[in-house]
C-alpha positions in Angstrom: 32.8 -11.7 10.7 31.7 -8.2 10.4 28.4 -7.1 8.7 29.9 -5.9 5.4 31.8 -9.3 5.1 28.6 -11.2 5.8 26.8 -9.1 3.1 29.7 -9.8 0.7 29.4 -13.6 1.4 25.6 -13.4 0.9 26.0 -11.6 -2.4 28.6 -14.1 -3.6 26.2 -17.0 -2.6 23.4 -15.4 -4.6 25.7 -14.8 -7.6 26.6 -18.6 -7.6 23.0 -19.7 -7.1 23.4 -21.0 -3.6 20.9 -18.6 -2.2 17.8 -17.6 -4.2 16.9 -13.9 -4.7 13.8 -12.2 -5.8 13.1 -8.5 -6.0 16.3 -7.7 -4.1 15.4 -10.0 -1.2 16.8 -13.4 -0.5 14.9 -16.7 0.1 15.4 -18.2 3.5 13.9 -21.1 5.4 12.5 -20.4 8.8 11.5 -22.8 11.5 8.0 -22.3 12.9 7.4 -20.2 16.0 4.4 -19.3 18.0 4.2 -16.1 15.8 5.0 -17.5 12.3 4.7 -20.7 10.3 7.6 -22.8 9.2 8.6 -22.3 5.6 10.3 -20.3 3.0 10.3 -16.5 3.3 11.7 -13.5 1.4 13.9 -11.5 3.7 15.8 -8.3 3.2 19.5 -8.9 2.5 20.3 -6.5 5.4 18.4 -8.7 7.9 20.0 -11.9 6.7 23.5 -10.5 6.6 23.1 -9.3 10.2 22.1 -12.8 11.2 24.9 -14.4 9.1 27.6 -12.2 10.7 26.9 -14.0 14.1 26.3 -17.4 12.6 29.6 -19.2 12.2 28.0 -22.5 11.1 26.0 -20.6 8.4 29.2 -18.9 7.3 31.1 -22.2 7.1 28.3 -23.9 5.3 28.1 -21.2 2.6 31.9 -21.0 2.2 32.1 -24.8 1.8 29.3 -24.8 -0.7 31.1 -22.1 -2.7 34.3 -24.2 -2.6 32.4 -27.1 -4.0 31.4 -24.9 -6.9 35.1 -23.9 -7.4 34.7 -20.5 -5.7 37.3 -19.7 -3.1 35.6 -17.0 -0.9 38.0 -14.8 1.1 36.2 -11.9 2.8 37.7 -8.5 2.2 39.9 -7.3 5.0 38.4 -4.0 6.1 40.6 -3.7 9.3 42.9 -1.1 7.7 40.0 1.0 6.4 38.1 0.8 9.7 41.2 1.9 11.5 41.6 4.9 9.3 38.0 5.9 9.7 38.2 5.5 13.5 41.2 7.8 13.6 39.4 10.3 11.5 36.4 10.6 13.8 38.4 10.8 17.1 
């Protein structure tokens, strides 16, 4: 999944109340580390989307939860648009 698709998934999850949002940031649960405590944090959507694009389990979990709410998430296919842009900058 590319970044813009992960951001799209995150926004749909927020819209359907699967992910909390406050002041434009999303609520995420973080495990504790030597530098931070375990718990809930407000994170920038950009940061979470970058993590989600690499996290297949997280993607699957959100997509399945959306299905259970009757929402069939299909990420936008940007391959054609990306190809056109790549050709333009060559």
